[in-house]
C-alpha positions as CSV (number, residue, x, y, z in Angstrom):
1,M,-42.8,-7.0,45.0
2,D,-46.0,-9.2,43.3
3,L,-45.4,-9.8,39.8
4,S,-47.2,-12.4,37.6
5,I,-45.4,-14.8,35.2
6,H,-46.1,-12.6,32.4
7,D,-45.0,-9.3,34.1
8,T,-41.9,-11.0,35.6
9,A,-40.8,-12.4,31.8
10,Q,-41.5,-8.5,30.7
11,F,-39.1,-7.3,33.6
12,R,-36.4,-9.8,32.4
13,V,-36.6,-9.0,28.5
14,K,-36.7,-5.0,29.6
15,T,-33.7,-5.8,31.7
16,I,-31.7,-7.8,29.1
17,I,-32.5,-4.9,26.6
18,K,-31.3,-2.3,28.8
19,V,-28.1,-4.1,29.7
20,S,-27.5,-5.0,25.9
21,T,-28.0,-1.3,25.1
22,M,-25.6,-0.4,28.1
23,N,-23.0,-2.5,26.8
24,K,-23.0,-1.3,23.2
25,A,-23.0,2.5,24.8
26,I,-20.1,1.6,26.9
27,K,-18.0,-0.6,23.9
28,H,-18.8,2.5,21.8
29,T,-17.8,5.0,24.3
30,I,-14.6,3.1,25.0
31,S,-13.9,3.0,21.1
32,I,-14.2,6.8,21.1
33,F,-11.8,7.1,23.9
34,I,-9.2,5.0,22.3
35,A,-9.5,6.6,19.1
36,L,-9.2,10.1,21.0
37,I,-5.9,8.7,22.6
38,T,-4.4,7.6,19.6
39,M,-5.3,10.7,17.5
40,A,-3.6,12.5,21.0
41,S,-0.5,10.4,20.6
42,Y,-0.2,11.6,17.3
43,L,-0.4,15.1,18.1
44,V,2.3,14.8,20.5
45,A,4.6,12.5,18.4
46,D,6.4,14.7,15.3
47,P,4.4,13.9,12.2
48,I,5.8,12.0,9.4
49,K,6.6,14.0,6.4
50,V,5.6,12.8,3.3
51,L,6.4,13.7,-0.3
52,I,4.1,12.6,-3.1
53,V,5.9,12.5,-6.5
54,D,3.9,11.9,-9.6
55,G,4.3,12.8,-13.5
56,P,2.7,12.1,-16.9
57,Q,1.4,8.7,-17.7
58,K,-1.2,7.8,-20.2
59,A,-2.9,4.8,-18.6
60,H,-3.6,6.4,-15.1
61,K,-5.0,9.7,-13.8
62,H,-2.3,11.1,-11.5
63,E,-3.9,14.6,-11.1
64,E,-6.9,12.5,-9.6
65,T,-5.2,9.9,-7.8
66,T,-2.6,11.9,-5.9
67,H,-4.8,14.3,-4.0
68,V,-6.9,11.2,-2.8
69,L,-3.7,9.6,-1.5
70,K,-3.1,13.0,0.5
71,E,-6.5,12.9,1.8
72,I,-6.0,9.3,3.0
73,L,-2.8,10.1,4.7
74,D,-4.2,13.4,6.0
75,K,-7.2,11.7,7.6
76,T,-4.9,9.9,10.1
77,G,-3.2,12.9,11.7
78,R,0.1,11.3,11.6
79,F,1.4,12.7,8.4
80,T,1.9,16.2,6.7
81,V,2.2,15.9,3.1
82,D,3.8,17.8,0.3
83,L,3.1,17.2,-3.6
84,S,5.9,17.4,-6.3
85,R,5.0,16.9,-10.2
86,S,7.7,16.4,-12.8
87,S,7.4,17.1,-16.4
88,P,9.2,16.2,-19.4
89,E,10.7,20.0,-19.4
90,S,11.8,19.9,-16.0
91,S,13.3,16.7,-16.3
92,A,15.1,17.8,-19.6
93,D,16.5,21.0,-18.3
94,G,17.3,19.6,-14.9
95,S,15.2,21.6,-12.7
96,Y,13.1,19.0,-11.6
97,K,15.0,18.4,-8.2
98,P,13.0,18.1,-5.0
99,E,14.8,18.0,-1.5
100,F,14.2,14.3,-0.8
101,S,16.3,15.0,2.5
102,K,13.6,16.9,4.0
103,Y,11.1,14.1,4.3
104,D,10.9,10.8,6.2
105,V,9.3,8.9,3.3
106,I,8.7,9.5,-0.6
107,V,5.2,8.0,-2.1
108,V,5.7,7.3,-5.9
109,N,2.5,7.5,-7.8
110,E,2.1,6.4,-11.3
111,G,4.5,5.3,-14.1
112,F,6.3,8.3,-15.4
113,R,7.0,6.7,-18.7
114,S,8.9,8.4,-21.1
115,N,9.9,11.0,-18.6
116,D,13.2,10.3,-17.0
117,W,14.3,12.3,-13.9
118,P,17.4,14.3,-14.5
119,K,20.6,12.3,-13.6
120,A,21.4,14.5,-10.6
121,T,18.1,13.9,-9.4
122,Q,18.2,10.1,-9.6
123,E,21.5,10.2,-8.0
124,A,20.0,12.3,-5.0
125,F,17.2,9.4,-4.6
126,E,19.6,6.9,-4.7
127,N,21.5,8.5,-2.0
128,Y,18.5,9.4,0.1
129,M,17.3,5.7,0.0
130,A,20.4,4.2,0.5
131,S,21.0,6.6,3.9
132,G,17.9,5.2,5.5
133,G,15.0,6.8,3.8
134,G,11.6,5.5,3.2
135,M,9.6,5.0,-0.4
136,V,6.1,3.6,-1.0
137,S,5.6,2.3,-4.7
138,L,2.2,2.3,-5.7
139,H,0.3,0.4,-8.4
140,A,2.0,1.6,-12.1
141,A,5.2,3.2,-10.0
142,N,6.4,-0.3,-10.9
143,N,6.1,0.3,-14.3
144,A,8.6,3.2,-14.3
145,W,12.1,3.5,-15.6
146,P,13.1,0.2,-16.7
147,D,16.5,1.1,-17.5
148,W,17.1,3.1,-14.2
149,T,18.8,0.0,-12.7
150,E,18.9,1.3,-8.7
151,Y,15.1,2.3,-9.0
152,N,14.3,-1.0,-10.1
153,R,16.3,-2.6,-7.3
154,M,13.8,-0.3,-5.0
155,T,10.9,-1.8,-6.2
156,G,12.1,-5.3,-6.5
157,I,9.9,-6.2,-9.5
158,G,8.0,-4.2,-12.3
159,G,6.5,-4.6,-15.4
160,W,5.7,-3.3,-18.9
161,D,8.1,-0.7,-21.2
162,G,10.2,-3.8,-22.4
163,R,10.9,-5.6,-19.2
164,N,11.8,-9.3,-20.2
165,E,14.2,-12.1,-18.7
166,D,17.1,-9.3,-19.0
167,S,15.3,-7.3,-16.6
168,G,15.3,-10.1,-13.9
169,P,13.3,-13.1,-12.6
170,Y,9.8,-13.7,-12.2
171,L,8.6,-13.4,-8.4
172,Y,5.7,-15.6,-7.2
173,I,4.6,-18.0,-4.7
174,N,4.5,-21.9,-5.3
175,D,1.8,-24.3,-3.9
176,D,4.0,-24.9,-0.7
177,G,3.9,-21.2,0.1
178,E,7.7,-20.7,-0.9
179,A,9.0,-17.5,-2.7
180,I,10.1,-18.8,-6.2
181,R,12.4,-16.5,-8.7
182,D,11.8,-18.0,-12.0
183,E,14.4,-17.4,-14.4
184,S,12.3,-18.3,-17.4
185,P,12.1,-16.0,-20.4
186,G,8.9,-13.8,-21.3
187,K,7.7,-10.5,-20.7
188,G,7.4,-8.6,-17.5
189,G,3.8,-7.4,-16.3
190,S,0.2,-8.2,-17.3
191,H,-3.2,-7.8,-16.1
192,G,-6.5,-9.0,-17.0
193,P,-9.9,-7.2,-16.6
194,Q,-10.9,-5.7,-13.3
195,H,-11.9,-8.4,-10.6
196,E,-12.4,-8.8,-7.1
197,F,-9.3,-11.0,-5.4
198,D,-8.8,-12.6,-2.5
199,I,-5.5,-11.4,-0.6
200,V,-3.8,-13.9,1.7
201,V,-1.4,-12.7,4.3
202,R,2.2,-14.3,4.3
203,E,4.1,-12.5,6.7
204,K,1.6,-12.3,9.8
205,E,4.1,-10.5,12.3
206,H,5.4,-8.1,10.0
207,P,4.3,-4.6,11.3
208,V,2.2,-3.6,8.1
209,M,0.3,-7.0,8.3
210,K,0.0,-7.7,11.9
211,G,-3.8,-7.6,13.3
212,L,-5.1,-7.8,9.7
213,P,-7.2,-11.0,8.6
214,A,-5.4,-14.1,7.5
215,S,-7.3,-13.3,4.1
216,F,-9.4,-10.4,2.7
217,T,-11.1,-9.2,-0.5
218,H,-10.0,-6.2,-2.6
219,G,-11.3,-4.9,-5.7
220,P,-12.5,-5.1,-8.3
221,D,-8.8,-4.0,-9.3
222,E,-6.4,-4.3,-11.8
223,F,-4.2,-7.3,-10.9
224,Y,-0.7,-7.0,-11.9
225,D,0.9,-10.4,-12.3
226,R,3.9,-11.5,-14.3
227,L,6.1,-8.7,-12.8
228,R,10.1,-9.4,-13.0
229,G,13.1,-7.6,-11.7
230,P,16.1,-7.9,-9.8
231,A,13.7,-9.4,-6.9
232,E,16.5,-8.9,-4.3
233,N,16.1,-8.1,-0.8
234,V,12.1,-8.6,-1.5
235,V,9.8,-10.2,1.2
236,I,6.3,-11.1,0.1
237,L,4.0,-9.6,2.7
238,A,0.7,-10.7,0.8
239,S,-0.2,-12.6,-2.2
240,A,-3.2,-13.5,-4.3
241,F,-4.2,-16.1,-6.8
242,S,-3.8,-14.9,-10.3
243,A,-7.0,-17.0,-12.1
244,E,-6.4,-18.4,-15.5
245,D,-10.0,-17.2,-16.5
246,K,-9.0,-13.6,-15.8
247,K,-6.1,-14.2,-18.1
248,G,-3.9,-14.8,-15.2
249,T,-0.8,-17.2,-14.4
250,G,-2.7,-19.9,-12.2
251,R,-0.3,-19.1,-9.4
252,H,-0.2,-16.9,-6.2
253,E,1.5,-13.4,-7.5
254,P,2.9,-10.7,-5.0
255,V,0.6,-8.0,-3.9
256,L,2.2,-6.2,-1.1
257,M,6.1,-6.6,-0.6
258,A,8.8,-5.0,1.7
259,V,12.0,-4.2,-0.2
260,S,15.0,-3.0,1.7
261,Y,17.7,-0.7,-0.4
262,G,20.7,-0.1,1.6
263,D,19.3,1.3,5.0
264,G,15.9,2.3,3.3
265,R,12.7,0.6,3.5
266,I,10.5,0.2,0.6
267,F,6.7,-0.7,0.7
268,H,5.6,-2.0,-2.6
269,S,1.7,-2.2,-3.2
270,I,0.3,-3.4,-6.7
271,L,-3.1,-2.2,-5.7
272,G,-4.9,1.1,-6.5
273,H,-5.7,1.6,-10.4
274,S,-7.9,4.6,-10.1
275,V,-9.7,6.8,-7.5
276,K,-12.7,4.1,-6.9
277,Q,-9.8,1.6,-5.8
278,L,-7.9,4.1,-3.9
279,R,-10.9,4.7,-1.7
280,M,-11.4,0.8,-0.8
281,G,-10.9,0.0,2.7
282,S,-8.5,-2.6,1.8
283,F,-6.1,-0.1,-0.2
284,V,-6.5,2.6,2.8
285,T,-5.4,0.6,5.5
286,T,-2.4,-1.0,4.0
287,F,-1.5,2.4,2.4
288,Q,-1.5,4.0,5.8
289,R,0.3,1.3,7.7
290,G,2.6,1.0,4.8
291,T,3.6,4.4,4.5
292,E,4.0,4.5,8.5
293,W,6.3,1.6,8.5
294,A,8.4,2.7,5.4
295,A,9.3,6.0,7.3
296,T,9.7,4.5,10.8
297,G,10.2,1.2,10.6
298,K,6.9,0.7,12.8
299,V,3.2,0.9,12.7
300,T,0.6,2.6,15.3
301,I,-2.2,3.2,13.0
302,P,-4.7,0.5,14.1
303,V,-6.7,-2.0,11.6
304,P,-10.2,-0.6,11.5
305,N,-12.8,-3.2,13.4
306,D,-14.8,-3.2,9.9
307,F,-11.6,-3.7,7.8
308,P,-11.6,-4.4,4.7
309,Y,-15.3,-3.0,4.5
310,Q,-14.8,0.7,5.5
311,A,-14.6,3.1,2.5
312,F,-12.6,6.3,2.5
């Protein structure tokens, strides 16, 4: 073959482009193949049964957020999701009594202020959790029921509705990376203006966190700090720095947690103020994986390649 230097250079460039294009196509094909295998495994496996519970809350629009949470779980093909909404009337007359035992995990959405579940329903939930049930506590769910002792043991820490030093210690991470339980007096629960913050993974080998970047950005969102409670059997999976110029504490506060209650597992996330925040990639992936872990103790849902930037 008689090629000039110019022709040879063009040939090499075209060859490189062709090979590069082929490599991209191969990678894309492999990604699709892996996704299909993952989805097929979900179809073969028994679906995880989820119940999302919500109720009246002035500060958050549970009517909107609950349906988005369902969509996020439905998208994986891993879950089947039912919804249950309490009201002051159904709580007062005792008719609110979901069959918790039918589900692998209960997702608690919003804060339920001034809407105590019937005593029998509370006891049924306590028994469900102590016997190995799963629970996910999202954002304002840790504001709920300050006088329900066992629920506060499930969430570990919470805020507002009169919580103070009598509710238990503050829980945060010090400069040495150690979890601190601080008995200092003071209110439980606060947040400044919504803003972006960097989440730092503290338990890299925990099933929910494994494969996530060492740190990633979330928000703008409400950043709960000064949370306090029994703080028993709590593992801080991830934290974020609560900046004083955002009315914060000047320390690393828990953002994602794993809590044990009897034989039950709880995934506790402070993230997700509204629909906008629920659709952020950082929330979507941690919520999906945290729900699977709370239900099964394992995580098979992969971390997306573009985490945390993909949006739902």
